[in-house]
C-alpha beads as a LAMMPS data file, in Angstrom:
LAMMPS data file: protein, C-alpha beads

469 atoms
468 bonds

1 atom types
1 bond types

-500.0 500.0 xlo xhi
-500.0 500.0 ylo yhi
-500.0 500.0 zlo zhi

Masses

1 110.0

Atoms # bond

1 1 1 -412.124 68.397 -41.344
2 1 1 -412.730 67.198 -44.906
3 1 1 -411.667 68.248 -48.374
4 1 1 -415.166 69.711 -48.822
5 1 1 -414.531 72.188 -46.016
6 1 1 -410.840 73.071 -46.242
7 1 1 -409.042 75.286 -43.780
8 1 1 -407.339 78.054 -45.747
9 1 1 -403.999 79.014 -44.157
10 1 1 -401.851 81.685 -45.806
11 1 1 -400.287 85.111 -45.322
12 1 1 -403.879 86.343 -44.993
13 1 1 -404.335 84.290 -41.804
14 1 1 -406.610 81.274 -41.470
15 1 1 -410.198 80.865 -42.651
16 1 1 -412.657 78.017 -42.581
17 1 1 -416.321 77.159 -42.263
18 1 1 -417.346 77.393 -38.630
19 1 1 -418.196 73.987 -37.183
20 1 1 -416.456 72.178 -40.056
21 1 1 -412.815 73.139 -40.614
22 1 1 -412.832 76.142 -38.263
23 1 1 -413.481 74.544 -34.872
24 1 1 -412.330 75.212 -31.279
25 1 1 -409.418 72.775 -31.564
26 1 1 -408.118 74.598 -34.651
27 1 1 -408.606 78.009 -33.042
28 1 1 -406.685 76.851 -29.970
29 1 1 -403.717 75.549 -31.965
30 1 1 -403.286 78.674 -34.066
31 1 1 -403.820 81.238 -31.289
32 1 1 -401.536 79.432 -28.821
33 1 1 -398.868 79.003 -31.496
34 1 1 -399.080 82.675 -32.484
35 1 1 -398.567 83.757 -28.878
36 1 1 -395.624 81.404 -28.429
37 1 1 -394.046 82.732 -31.644
38 1 1 -394.515 86.318 -30.429
39 1 1 -392.961 85.515 -27.052
40 1 1 -389.932 83.954 -28.730
41 1 1 -389.563 86.867 -31.152
42 1 1 -390.067 89.703 -28.672
43 1 1 -388.261 87.903 -25.836
44 1 1 -391.050 88.549 -23.335
45 1 1 -393.037 86.141 -21.194
46 1 1 -396.008 88.440 -20.608
47 1 1 -397.249 90.123 -23.765
48 1 1 -400.093 92.480 -24.646
49 1 1 -402.613 91.684 -27.384
50 1 1 -405.281 93.869 -29.007
51 1 1 -408.354 91.798 -29.862
52 1 1 -411.110 92.793 -32.276
53 1 1 -413.630 91.117 -34.547
54 1 1 -416.157 91.641 -37.264
55 1 1 -419.850 91.056 -36.578
56 1 1 -420.272 87.475 -37.822
57 1 1 -422.814 85.375 -35.962
58 1 1 -420.070 82.958 -34.883
59 1 1 -417.835 85.835 -33.790
60 1 1 -418.928 85.974 -30.154
61 1 1 -418.291 82.257 -29.707
62 1 1 -414.859 82.482 -31.332
63 1 1 -414.064 85.587 -29.296
64 1 1 -414.688 83.709 -26.042
65 1 1 -412.464 80.829 -27.154
66 1 1 -409.659 83.201 -28.152
67 1 1 -409.892 85.110 -24.856
68 1 1 -409.531 81.887 -22.886
69 1 1 -406.460 80.826 -24.838
70 1 1 -404.851 84.268 -24.548
71 1 1 -405.366 84.337 -20.794
72 1 1 -403.988 80.803 -20.490
73 1 1 -400.852 81.819 -22.379
74 1 1 -400.310 84.780 -20.057
75 1 1 -401.457 87.581 -22.361
76 1 1 -402.883 90.888 -21.222
77 1 1 -405.845 91.481 -23.524
78 1 1 -407.467 94.715 -24.611
79 1 1 -410.720 93.712 -26.313
80 1 1 -411.940 96.563 -28.533
81 1 1 -415.049 94.733 -29.737
82 1 1 -416.630 94.830 -33.194
83 1 1 -414.308 96.992 -35.286
84 1 1 -412.723 97.039 -38.751
85 1 1 -409.516 95.068 -39.224
86 1 1 -407.499 98.267 -39.859
87 1 1 -408.730 99.666 -36.537
88 1 1 -407.022 96.814 -34.692
89 1 1 -403.838 97.542 -36.646
90 1 1 -403.953 101.222 -35.717
91 1 1 -404.556 100.483 -32.025
92 1 1 -401.677 97.965 -31.926
93 1 1 -399.420 100.749 -33.193
94 1 1 -400.781 103.463 -30.924
95 1 1 -400.666 101.353 -27.769
96 1 1 -397.328 99.778 -28.700
97 1 1 -398.899 96.378 -28.086
98 1 1 -397.005 93.163 -28.739
99 1 1 -399.509 91.990 -31.323
100 1 1 -403.126 91.749 -32.344
101 1 1 -405.733 89.218 -33.411
102 1 1 -408.744 89.949 -35.603
103 1 1 -411.572 87.420 -35.721
104 1 1 -412.857 87.741 -39.274
105 1 1 -413.195 85.991 -42.580
106 1 1 -413.238 89.299 -44.458
107 1 1 -415.284 88.978 -47.683
108 1 1 -416.118 85.266 -47.267
109 1 1 -419.727 84.158 -46.768
110 1 1 -421.419 84.178 -43.372
111 1 1 -420.703 80.515 -42.561
112 1 1 -416.962 81.238 -42.672
113 1 1 -414.825 82.736 -39.941
114 1 1 -411.126 83.073 -39.346
115 1 1 -408.184 84.736 -37.656
116 1 1 -405.802 87.446 -38.814
117 1 1 -402.564 87.817 -36.872
118 1 1 -400.963 91.231 -36.397
119 1 1 -397.336 91.817 -35.413
120 1 1 -396.119 94.408 -32.925
121 1 1 -395.552 96.919 -35.757
122 1 1 -399.242 96.888 -36.706
123 1 1 -398.629 94.906 -39.907
124 1 1 -399.866 91.398 -40.523
125 1 1 -397.235 88.848 -39.579
126 1 1 -394.669 88.260 -42.326
127 1 1 -394.639 85.231 -44.636
128 1 1 -391.548 84.046 -42.753
129 1 1 -393.305 84.288 -39.395
130 1 1 -396.341 82.544 -40.933
131 1 1 -394.128 79.567 -41.779
132 1 1 -392.822 79.468 -38.210
133 1 1 -396.379 79.668 -36.881
134 1 1 -397.681 76.915 -39.163
135 1 1 -394.720 74.690 -38.262
136 1 1 -395.437 75.170 -34.559
137 1 1 -399.076 74.245 -35.168
138 1 1 -398.049 71.061 -36.995
139 1 1 -395.519 70.088 -34.326
140 1 1 -397.799 71.119 -31.421
141 1 1 -394.946 72.940 -29.694
142 1 1 -397.090 75.617 -28.079
143 1 1 -397.465 75.729 -24.291
144 1 1 -399.576 77.350 -21.546
145 1 1 -398.808 79.221 -18.336
146 1 1 -399.287 78.021 -14.773
147 1 1 -402.279 79.156 -12.692
148 1 1 -400.394 82.068 -11.095
149 1 1 -399.079 83.472 -14.399
150 1 1 -402.308 84.010 -16.290
151 1 1 -403.090 87.130 -18.284
152 1 1 -405.521 89.978 -17.641
153 1 1 -408.602 91.019 -19.601
154 1 1 -409.903 94.523 -20.288
155 1 1 -412.662 95.842 -22.557
156 1 1 -412.245 99.182 -24.331
157 1 1 -415.165 99.567 -26.763
158 1 1 -414.419 103.241 -27.518
159 1 1 -410.898 102.632 -28.881
160 1 1 -412.200 102.780 -32.453
161 1 1 -412.518 106.561 -32.098
162 1 1 -408.713 106.819 -32.097
163 1 1 -408.726 105.479 -35.648
164 1 1 -411.047 108.291 -36.742
165 1 1 -408.919 110.844 -34.904
166 1 1 -405.737 109.637 -36.615
167 1 1 -407.297 110.195 -40.033
168 1 1 -408.660 113.624 -39.108
169 1 1 -405.202 114.640 -37.871
170 1 1 -403.858 114.447 -41.437
171 1 1 -403.092 118.017 -42.459
172 1 1 -404.520 117.510 -45.950
173 1 1 -407.896 116.178 -44.764
174 1 1 -410.010 119.323 -44.379
175 1 1 -413.614 118.748 -43.259
176 1 1 -414.447 122.418 -43.784
177 1 1 -413.751 122.008 -47.522
178 1 1 -415.704 118.753 -47.756
179 1 1 -418.623 120.392 -45.931
180 1 1 -418.866 123.052 -48.651
181 1 1 -419.626 120.308 -51.189
182 1 1 -422.940 119.517 -49.367
183 1 1 -422.526 115.809 -49.976
184 1 1 -425.362 113.334 -49.565
185 1 1 -423.807 109.890 -49.074
186 1 1 -425.356 106.407 -49.050
187 1 1 -423.423 103.682 -47.249
188 1 1 -423.808 99.895 -47.164
189 1 1 -421.667 98.133 -44.573
190 1 1 -423.412 94.755 -45.044
191 1 1 -424.232 94.503 -41.322
192 1 1 -420.516 94.068 -40.723
193 1 1 -417.962 95.916 -38.609
194 1 1 -417.962 99.188 -40.552
195 1 1 -421.378 100.711 -39.799
196 1 1 -420.727 102.713 -36.657
197 1 1 -417.200 103.902 -37.439
198 1 1 -417.866 104.819 -41.086
199 1 1 -420.966 106.827 -40.179
200 1 1 -419.055 108.713 -37.472
201 1 1 -416.163 109.441 -39.819
202 1 1 -418.494 110.810 -42.501
203 1 1 -420.198 113.033 -39.938
204 1 1 -416.854 114.418 -38.794
205 1 1 -415.763 114.932 -42.403
206 1 1 -418.690 117.305 -42.875
207 1 1 -421.065 115.310 -45.072
208 1 1 -424.494 116.946 -45.280
209 1 1 -426.527 113.731 -45.053
210 1 1 -425.645 110.076 -44.504
211 1 1 -428.169 107.445 -45.553
212 1 1 -427.265 104.053 -44.144
213 1 1 -428.479 100.675 -45.343
214 1 1 -427.408 97.430 -43.680
215 1 1 -425.369 99.353 -41.104
216 1 1 -426.509 97.497 -37.981
217 1 1 -423.685 95.235 -36.795
218 1 1 -425.813 92.064 -36.698
219 1 1 -423.522 89.835 -38.741
220 1 1 -426.507 88.659 -40.785
221 1 1 -425.286 89.769 -44.193
222 1 1 -427.957 91.392 -46.339
223 1 1 -426.286 90.177 -49.538
224 1 1 -423.130 88.410 -50.679
225 1 1 -420.294 90.016 -48.698
226 1 1 -417.670 90.657 -51.365
227 1 1 -418.173 94.286 -52.502
228 1 1 -418.337 93.696 -56.245
229 1 1 -420.931 95.235 -58.625
230 1 1 -423.284 92.237 -58.803
231 1 1 -423.686 92.311 -55.000
232 1 1 -424.416 96.033 -54.684
233 1 1 -427.819 96.428 -56.363
234 1 1 -429.458 97.563 -53.124
235 1 1 -426.907 100.340 -52.637
236 1 1 -427.157 101.404 -56.286
237 1 1 -430.936 101.751 -55.912
238 1 1 -430.532 103.688 -52.662
239 1 1 -428.201 106.171 -54.357
240 1 1 -430.722 106.712 -57.157
241 1 1 -433.770 106.916 -54.886
242 1 1 -432.134 109.366 -52.483
243 1 1 -430.453 111.434 -55.218
244 1 1 -427.159 110.892 -53.415
245 1 1 -423.823 112.199 -54.627
246 1 1 -421.987 108.995 -53.836
247 1 1 -422.452 105.460 -52.559
248 1 1 -419.886 103.694 -50.386
249 1 1 -419.751 99.935 -49.811
250 1 1 -417.327 98.064 -47.580
251 1 1 -416.778 94.385 -46.847
252 1 1 -417.545 92.796 -43.436
253 1 1 -414.223 93.767 -41.833
254 1 1 -414.128 97.133 -43.624
255 1 1 -410.651 97.049 -45.092
256 1 1 -411.994 97.359 -48.652
257 1 1 -414.042 100.214 -50.108
258 1 1 -416.032 100.374 -53.342
259 1 1 -417.759 103.456 -54.754
260 1 1 -421.084 104.008 -56.542
261 1 1 -421.523 107.145 -58.655
262 1 1 -424.426 109.602 -58.463
263 1 1 -426.247 107.693 -61.227
264 1 1 -426.232 104.507 -59.162
265 1 1 -423.492 102.894 -61.234
266 1 1 -420.588 101.005 -59.596
267 1 1 -417.280 102.649 -60.414
268 1 1 -415.312 99.418 -60.031
269 1 1 -413.180 98.601 -57.010
270 1 1 -409.974 99.377 -58.941
271 1 1 -410.873 103.068 -59.006
272 1 1 -410.784 103.395 -55.215
273 1 1 -406.994 103.072 -55.342
274 1 1 -406.916 105.120 -58.548
275 1 1 -408.680 108.063 -56.865
276 1 1 -406.371 107.826 -53.854
277 1 1 -403.232 107.870 -56.002
278 1 1 -404.595 110.753 -58.099
279 1 1 -405.259 112.752 -54.932
280 1 1 -401.929 112.000 -53.302
281 1 1 -399.684 112.502 -56.330
282 1 1 -401.780 114.977 -58.303
283 1 1 -403.708 117.154 -55.886
284 1 1 -401.095 117.128 -53.115
285 1 1 -398.097 116.986 -55.440
286 1 1 -396.363 114.280 -53.398
287 1 1 -393.258 112.742 -54.955
288 1 1 -392.321 109.122 -54.459
289 1 1 -392.896 105.507 -55.368
290 1 1 -396.237 103.713 -55.571
291 1 1 -396.857 100.025 -54.863
292 1 1 -399.688 97.701 -55.899
293 1 1 -400.222 93.987 -56.268
294 1 1 -399.997 92.057 -59.515
295 1 1 -403.784 91.751 -59.810
296 1 1 -404.336 95.512 -59.858
297 1 1 -405.375 97.674 -62.796
298 1 1 -403.065 99.613 -65.079
299 1 1 -405.017 102.728 -64.095
300 1 1 -402.574 103.127 -61.184
301 1 1 -399.576 102.756 -63.511
302 1 1 -400.944 105.429 -65.855
303 1 1 -401.683 107.902 -63.056
304 1 1 -398.281 107.360 -61.466
305 1 1 -396.525 107.804 -64.814
306 1 1 -398.354 111.096 -65.351
307 1 1 -396.779 112.468 -62.174
308 1 1 -393.346 110.901 -62.647
309 1 1 -393.698 108.184 -60.012
310 1 1 -392.412 104.638 -60.313
311 1 1 -394.748 101.707 -59.646
312 1 1 -393.625 98.520 -57.927
313 1 1 -395.651 95.308 -58.024
314 1 1 -395.941 92.712 -55.271
315 1 1 -397.602 89.362 -54.744
316 1 1 -401.261 89.507 -53.717
317 1 1 -401.876 89.798 -49.984
318 1 1 -401.732 92.848 -47.753
319 1 1 -398.485 91.887 -46.017
320 1 1 -396.789 91.327 -49.380
321 1 1 -397.764 94.820 -50.519
322 1 1 -396.749 96.273 -47.145
323 1 1 -393.300 94.691 -47.242
324 1 1 -392.746 95.896 -50.798
325 1 1 -393.860 99.399 -49.808
326 1 1 -391.316 99.408 -47.001
327 1 1 -388.576 98.001 -49.255
328 1 1 -389.204 100.604 -51.974
329 1 1 -390.087 103.454 -49.595
330 1 1 -393.432 103.859 -51.371
331 1 1 -395.572 106.778 -50.222
332 1 1 -398.906 105.183 -51.134
333 1 1 -400.054 101.782 -52.287
334 1 1 -402.720 99.162 -52.069
335 1 1 -404.589 96.417 -53.819
336 1 1 -407.034 96.780 -56.672
337 1 1 -409.816 95.133 -54.671
338 1 1 -410.628 98.473 -53.036
339 1 1 -407.820 98.471 -50.485
340 1 1 -405.806 101.689 -50.047
341 1 1 -402.628 101.670 -47.939
342 1 1 -401.348 105.031 -46.698
343 1 1 -398.202 105.070 -44.514
344 1 1 -399.257 108.455 -43.106
345 1 1 -401.873 106.474 -41.126
346 1 1 -400.628 102.876 -41.242
347 1 1 -399.402 100.451 -43.889
348 1 1 -402.542 98.389 -44.177
349 1 1 -405.701 98.328 -46.306
350 1 1 -408.131 100.792 -44.803
351 1 1 -411.599 101.697 -46.088
352 1 1 -411.757 104.744 -43.805
353 1 1 -408.560 106.153 -45.276
354 1 1 -409.981 105.477 -48.752
355 1 1 -413.159 107.408 -47.956
356 1 1 -411.294 110.401 -46.532
357 1 1 -408.971 110.679 -49.539
358 1 1 -411.781 110.302 -52.087
359 1 1 -414.010 112.900 -50.403
360 1 1 -411.129 115.345 -50.118
361 1 1 -410.370 114.887 -53.818
362 1 1 -414.045 115.295 -54.731
363 1 1 -414.347 118.451 -52.610
364 1 1 -411.836 120.236 -54.837
365 1 1 -413.268 118.916 -58.106
366 1 1 -415.831 120.983 -59.973
367 1 1 -418.112 118.126 -60.903
368 1 1 -419.622 114.805 -59.910
369 1 1 -417.901 111.584 -58.921
370 1 1 -418.695 110.072 -62.340
371 1 1 -417.069 113.055 -64.051
372 1 1 -414.085 112.684 -61.745
373 1 1 -413.781 109.035 -62.738
374 1 1 -414.013 109.973 -66.421
375 1 1 -411.057 112.324 -65.942
376 1 1 -408.860 109.321 -65.095
377 1 1 -407.560 106.633 -67.477
378 1 1 -410.394 104.316 -68.468
379 1 1 -410.132 100.580 -67.907
380 1 1 -412.628 97.798 -67.266
381 1 1 -411.104 94.908 -65.352
382 1 1 -412.606 91.409 -65.246
383 1 1 -412.314 88.998 -62.324
384 1 1 -413.359 85.384 -62.808
385 1 1 -412.844 82.279 -60.695
386 1 1 -412.717 78.514 -61.001
387 1 1 -413.531 76.238 -58.074
388 1 1 -410.706 73.836 -57.312
389 1 1 -411.426 70.137 -57.764
390 1 1 -409.275 67.127 -56.761
391 1 1 -408.282 66.655 -60.415
392 1 1 -407.376 70.296 -61.001
393 1 1 -403.727 71.048 -60.186
394 1 1 -403.326 74.850 -60.276
395 1 1 -399.525 74.683 -60.141
396 1 1 -399.440 72.416 -63.185
397 1 1 -401.867 74.651 -65.073
398 1 1 -399.791 77.734 -64.355
399 1 1 -396.592 75.961 -65.428
400 1 1 -398.232 74.982 -68.717
401 1 1 -398.996 78.647 -69.410
402 1 1 -395.417 79.590 -68.492
403 1 1 -394.139 77.078 -71.041
404 1 1 -396.585 78.306 -73.661
405 1 1 -396.003 82.050 -73.382
406 1 1 -392.285 82.068 -72.570
407 1 1 -391.596 80.847 -76.103
408 1 1 -393.760 83.536 -77.712
409 1 1 -392.606 87.050 -78.595
410 1 1 -394.462 90.095 -77.316
411 1 1 -395.225 88.890 -73.798
412 1 1 -393.727 89.717 -70.413
413 1 1 -394.186 87.045 -67.734
414 1 1 -394.105 87.509 -63.974
415 1 1 -394.139 84.376 -61.786
416 1 1 -393.906 86.124 -58.420
417 1 1 -397.450 85.040 -57.549
418 1 1 -398.957 82.495 -59.887
419 1 1 -398.461 83.919 -63.366
420 1 1 -399.105 87.357 -64.818
421 1 1 -398.926 87.642 -68.600
422 1 1 -398.547 91.154 -70.037
423 1 1 -398.876 92.155 -73.664
424 1 1 -399.260 95.574 -75.225
425 1 1 -403.074 95.429 -75.275
426 1 1 -403.918 93.189 -72.324
427 1 1 -402.777 91.401 -69.207
428 1 1 -404.019 88.360 -67.314
429 1 1 -403.116 87.150 -63.823
430 1 1 -403.728 83.507 -62.864
431 1 1 -403.224 82.518 -59.225
432 1 1 -404.454 80.339 -56.389
433 1 1 -406.518 82.311 -53.890
434 1 1 -405.088 82.836 -50.394
435 1 1 -408.566 82.856 -48.881
436 1 1 -410.804 80.452 -50.839
437 1 1 -410.343 77.075 -52.611
438 1 1 -410.390 78.652 -56.074
439 1 1 -408.199 79.814 -58.943
440 1 1 -408.590 83.490 -59.743
441 1 1 -408.308 84.792 -63.306
442 1 1 -408.030 88.570 -63.401
443 1 1 -407.460 90.509 -66.593
444 1 1 -407.718 93.804 -68.392
445 1 1 -407.956 94.485 -72.103
446 1 1 -407.515 97.752 -73.965
447 1 1 -408.144 95.990 -77.286
448 1 1 -411.469 97.354 -78.650
449 1 1 -412.186 93.962 -80.235
450 1 1 -411.731 91.910 -77.040
451 1 1 -413.407 92.829 -73.761
452 1 1 -411.715 92.104 -70.452
453 1 1 -414.435 89.557 -69.698
454 1 1 -413.913 87.775 -73.026
455 1 1 -410.173 87.742 -72.390
456 1 1 -410.528 86.092 -68.980
457 1 1 -413.260 83.737 -70.170
458 1 1 -410.886 82.334 -72.791
459 1 1 -408.523 81.250 -70.027
460 1 1 -411.387 79.879 -67.925
461 1 1 -412.660 77.816 -70.861
462 1 1 -409.182 76.451 -71.601
463 1 1 -408.606 75.429 -67.978
464 1 1 -412.029 73.817 -67.625
465 1 1 -411.561 71.935 -70.903
466 1 1 -408.264 70.529 -69.586
467 1 1 -410.006 69.513 -66.360
468 1 1 -412.577 67.472 -68.319
469 1 1 -409.944 65.508 -70.251

Bonds

1 1 1 2
2 1 2 3
3 1 3 4
4 1 4 5
5 1 5 6
6 1 6 7
7 1 7 8
8 1 8 9
9 1 9 10
10 1 10 11
11 1 11 12
12 1 12 13
13 1 13 14
14 1 14 15
15 1 15 16
16 1 16 17
17 1 17 18
18 1 18 19
19 1 19 20
20 1 20 21
21 1 21 22
22 1 22 23
23 1 23 24
24 1 24 25
25 1 25 26
26 1 26 27
27 1 27 28
28 1 28 29
29 1 29 30
30 1 30 31
31 1 31 32
32 1 32 33
33 1 33 34
34 1 34 35
35 1 35 36
36 1 36 37
37 1 37 38
38 1 38 39
39 1 39 40
40 1 40 41
41 1 41 42
42 1 42 43
43 1 43 44
44 1 44 45
45 1 45 46
46 1 46 47
47 1 47 48
48 1 48 49
49 1 49 50
50 1 50 51
51 1 51 52
52 1 52 53
53 1 53 54
54 1 54 55
55 1 55 56
56 1 56 57
57 1 57 58
58 1 58 59
59 1 59 60
60 1 60 61
61 1 61 62
62 1 62 63
63 1 63 64
64 1 64 65
65 1 65 66
66 1 66 67
67 1 67 68
68 1 68 69
69 1 69 70
70 1 70 71
71 1 71 72
72 1 72 73
73 1 73 74
74 1 74 75
75 1 75 76
76 1 76 77
77 1 77 78
78 1 78 79
79 1 79 80
80 1 80 81
81 1 81 82
82 1 82 83
83 1 83 84
84 1 84 85
85 1 85 86
86 1 86 87
87 1 87 88
88 1 88 89
89 1 89 90
90 1 90 91
91 1 91 92
92 1 92 93
93 1 93 94
94 1 94 95
95 1 95 96
96 1 96 97
97 1 97 98
98 1 98 99
99 1 99 100
100 1 100 101
101 1 101 102
102 1 102 103
103 1 103 104
104 1 104 105
105 1 105 106
106 1 106 107
107 1 107 108
108 1 108 109
109 1 109 110
110 1 110 111
111 1 111 112
112 1 112 113
113 1 113 114
114 1 114 115
115 1 115 116
116 1 116 117
117 1 117 118
118 1 118 119
119 1 119 120
120 1 120 121
121 1 121 122
122 1 122 123
123 1 123 124
124 1 124 125
125 1 125 126
126 1 126 127
127 1 127 128
128 1 128 129
129 1 129 130
130 1 130 131
131 1 131 132
132 1 132 133
133 1 133 134
134 1 134 135
135 1 135 136
136 1 136 137
137 1 137 138
138 1 138 139
139 1 139 140
140 1 140 141
141 1 141 142
142 1 142 143
143 1 143 144
144 1 144 145
145 1 145 146
146 1 146 147
147 1 147 148
148 1 148 149
149 1 149 150
150 1 150 151
151 1 151 152
152 1 152 153
153 1 153 154
154 1 154 155
155 1 155 156
156 1 156 157
157 1 157 158
158 1 158 159
159 1 159 160
160 1 160 161
161 1 161 162
162 1 162 163
163 1 163 164
164 1 164 165
165 1 165 166
166 1 166 167
167 1 167 168
168 1 168 169
169 1 169 170
170 1 170 171
171 1 171 172
172 1 172 173
173 1 173 174
174 1 174 175
175 1 175 176
176 1 176 177
177 1 177 178
178 1 178 179
179 1 179 180
180 1 180 181
181 1 181 182
182 1 182 183
183 1 183 184
184 1 184 185
185 1 185 186
186 1 186 187
187 1 187 188
188 1 188 189
189 1 189 190
190 1 190 191
191 1 191 192
192 1 192 193
193 1 193 194
194 1 194 195
195 1 195 196
196 1 196 197
197 1 197 198
198 1 198 199
199 1 199 200
200 1 200 201
201 1 201 202
202 1 202 203
203 1 203 204
204 1 204 205
205 1 205 206
206 1 206 207
207 1 207 208
208 1 208 209
209 1 209 210
210 1 210 211
211 1 211 212
212 1 212 213
213 1 213 214
214 1 214 215
215 1 215 216
216 1 216 217
217 1 217 218
218 1 218 219
219 1 219 220
220 1 220 221
221 1 221 222
222 1 222 223
223 1 223 224
224 1 224 225
225 1 225 226
226 1 226 227
227 1 227 228
228 1 228 229
229 1 229 230
230 1 230 231
231 1 231 232
232 1 232 233
233 1 233 234
234 1 234 235
235 1 235 236
236 1 236 237
237 1 237 238
238 1 238 239
239 1 239 240
240 1 240 241
241 1 241 242
242 1 242 243
243 1 243 244
244 1 244 245
245 1 245 246
246 1 246 247
247 1 247 248
248 1 248 249
249 1 249 250
250 1 250 251
251 1 251 252
252 1 252 253
253 1 253 254
254 1 254 255
255 1 255 256
256 1 256 257
257 1 257 258
258 1 258 259
259 1 259 260
260 1 260 261
261 1 261 262
262 1 262 263
263 1 263 264
264 1 264 265
265 1 265 266
266 1 266 267
267 1 267 268
268 1 268 269
269 1 269 270
270 1 270 271
271 1 271 272
272 1 272 273
273 1 273 274
274 1 274 275
275 1 275 276
276 1 276 277
277 1 277 278
278 1 278 279
279 1 279 280
280 1 280 281
281 1 281 282
282 1 282 283
283 1 283 284
284 1 284 285
285 1 285 286
286 1 286 287
287 1 287 288
288 1 288 289
289 1 289 290
290 1 290 291
291 1 291 292
292 1 292 293
293 1 293 294
294 1 294 295
295 1 295 296
296 1 296 297
297 1 297 298
298 1 298 299
299 1 299 300
300 1 300 301
301 1 301 302
302 1 302 303
303 1 303 304
304 1 304 305
305 1 305 306
306 1 306 307
307 1 307 308
308 1 308 309
309 1 309 310
310 1 310 311
311 1 311 312
312 1 312 313
313 1 313 314
314 1 314 315
315 1 315 316
316 1 316 317
317 1 317 318
318 1 318 319
319 1 319 320
320 1 320 321
321 1 321 322
322 1 322 323
323 1 323 324
324 1 324 325
325 1 325 326
326 1 326 327
327 1 327 328
328 1 328 329
329 1 329 330
330 1 330 331
331 1 331 332
332 1 332 333
333 1 333 334
334 1 334 335
335 1 335 336
336 1 336 337
337 1 337 338
338 1 338 339
339 1 339 340
340 1 340 341
341 1 341 342
342 1 342 343
343 1 343 344
344 1 344 345
345 1 345 346
346 1 346 347
347 1 347 348
348 1 348 349
349 1 349 350
350 1 350 351
351 1 351 352
352 1 352 353
353 1 353 354
354 1 354 355
355 1 355 356
356 1 356 357
357 1 357 358
358 1 358 359
359 1 359 360
360 1 360 361
361 1 361 362
362 1 362 363
363 1 363 364
364 1 364 365
365 1 365 366
366 1 366 367
367 1 367 368
368 1 368 369
369 1 369 370
370 1 370 371
371 1 371 372
372 1 372 373
373 1 373 374
374 1 374 375
375 1 375 376
376 1 376 377
377 1 377 378
378 1 378 379
379 1 379 380
380 1 380 381
381 1 381 382
382 1 382 383
383 1 383 384
384 1 384 385
385 1 385 386
386 1 386 387
387 1 387 388
388 1 388 389
389 1 389 390
390 1 390 391
391 1 391 392
392 1 392 393
393 1 393 394
394 1 394 395
395 1 395 396
396 1 396 397
397 1 397 398
398 1 398 399
399 1 399 400
400 1 400 401
401 1 401 402
402 1 402 403
403 1 403 404
404 1 404 405
405 1 405 406
406 1 406 407
407 1 407 408
408 1 408 409
409 1 409 410
410 1 410 411
411 1 411 412
412 1 412 413
413 1 413 414
414 1 414 415
415 1 415 416
416 1 416 417
417 1 417 418
418 1 418 419
419 1 419 420
420 1 420 421
421 1 421 422
422 1 422 423
423 1 423 424
424 1 424 425
425 1 425 426
426 1 426 427
427 1 427 428
428 1 428 429
429 1 429 430
430 1 430 431
431 1 431 432
432 1 432 433
433 1 433 434
434 1 434 435
435 1 435 436
436 1 436 437
437 1 437 438
438 1 438 439
439 1 439 440
440 1 440 441
441 1 441 442
442 1 442 443
443 1 443 444
444 1 444 445
445 1 445 446
446 1 446 447
447 1 447 448
448 1 448 449
449 1 449 450
450 1 450 451
451 1 451 452
452 1 452 453
453 1 453 454
454 1 454 455
455 1 455 456
456 1 456 457
457 1 457 458
458 1 458 459
459 1 459 460
460 1 460 461
461 1 461 462
462 1 462 463
463 1 463 464
464 1 464 465
465 1 465 466
466 1 466 467
467 1 467 468
468 1 468 469
C-alpha cells in the first residue's frame, strides 16, 4: 500500500484500488473484524450474513475471498448475487439477519472496489461501531472458528424480487395510475447492479416502454460511473432519439438516481430528493420532519417550508443521515447526490424508491417532467473537487476559513462536517471526502451576479493558491 493508492476507511465502509490498497490481506482483516464485532455486540457465536455485490470485474474474486472468511468465522451466508446496495439492506431487515456485507465501491472508477458493512437493523454500521471495527483491525484481535464450527453457504439469486415487492406494497404507489401516463423511459445503469431490478420495477409500475442502455451487468462501465451531467451524454441522446418522457441513471450499486427530462437535459441530482419530498409532503399531505445532509440543496428546505415541515441537517454519509432521521423522527430524507431515504421501505439511499416516488408524482401531474421541475424552487448547485496532495492539509484549510468567516457579520457557520458557510444569497460546503482522496467544494448561489460555479471556483482558486505557496 502506498500514498498513491490509499485505502479509504470511513462511515461509508472501505474502498481502495484492487491489487494496490484493496488486496486479500486487507479484505480478510476488515471482514473478520466486522464479524467479531457483530458477535460481541449481538452476543451470538453463529451469526447470519446477507452478502451481495455490484458487478465490478474484481467483484467475483472479492466475493470468493469474503465467502471464505465468513465461513471460517462461523457465519451462515445467504449470497444474493449482483444486486443494489439497498437490496442487501432490505433483505437483512426482512430475514432478520445479523448483518450484511456489500462488495462495492459505489460511484468510484472501475479499478476500485470496497466493502460496505450493514448492521442487523439494515442500516450501515454506526460511526461508533466503525471505530471499534477499525481498532480491531489495527490490533489484529479478530479470530477464526475451529474446523467443526464453520458456517454454511447458500445462494438465493431471486431475493432481489422482495425489494421490488416491498416498494409495490406501499399504498400510495399505484401502477394503474402510472400506466395511464403511457410513459416511455430510457435507463442507463452503467453495466452495474441496477439493470435487471430497475427494468423489472419499471415494468411492474406500468411503464409503456423501457429502453435500456448499458444495462447488462458486466461491470465494464460504459462511462465514468458517478451519475453527474457530464457523464450522461449517452443517456441524454437516447432520450432525445427515442422521444422518451424521462431518462433515469443510477450509479454502479444503484443507491443514487439522477433524472433526464424529455428534452434530454439533466435535471440535476438534487432534484431527485426534491421531487420525492414534494410528492411525500405535497401530494400525499404527510406531516413531519425532513432530514438531509449539509451538502444538499436549499430546494428541499424551500419545499419543506411550503408545507410546514422542519428540516434537519446531518453530516454527509448515509448512516449520518439515517441516525439523524431516527433522532428527529423524520418521515423522509436523503442526500442531494440523488439518494432518497424513505422509512416506509428502509432508512437507506434507494434508487428504486426514488423512481417509484417520482413516477407516482409525475402520473398525477398534467405536464412533462421538465414542467414539473419548473414548478419547484429553482437552484443550480455546483460541485467541485481538489485532489489531496502531501502538502495540502484539509483540516488546516478549513480552520483558516472558520477563523476568517467567524469574525464577519452576515454568515452562519456549521462545523459538523468540514465547514458549511451560509449567507443570505449563497452557501458553500468544504469537506474531506469519505470515499476518495479529495476535498469537495459544494455550493449554491441565488445571487444573479455570481453563478454557483463561480462561487465554488473562488474557493478552489484560493485553496490551490495556498497550496503553491
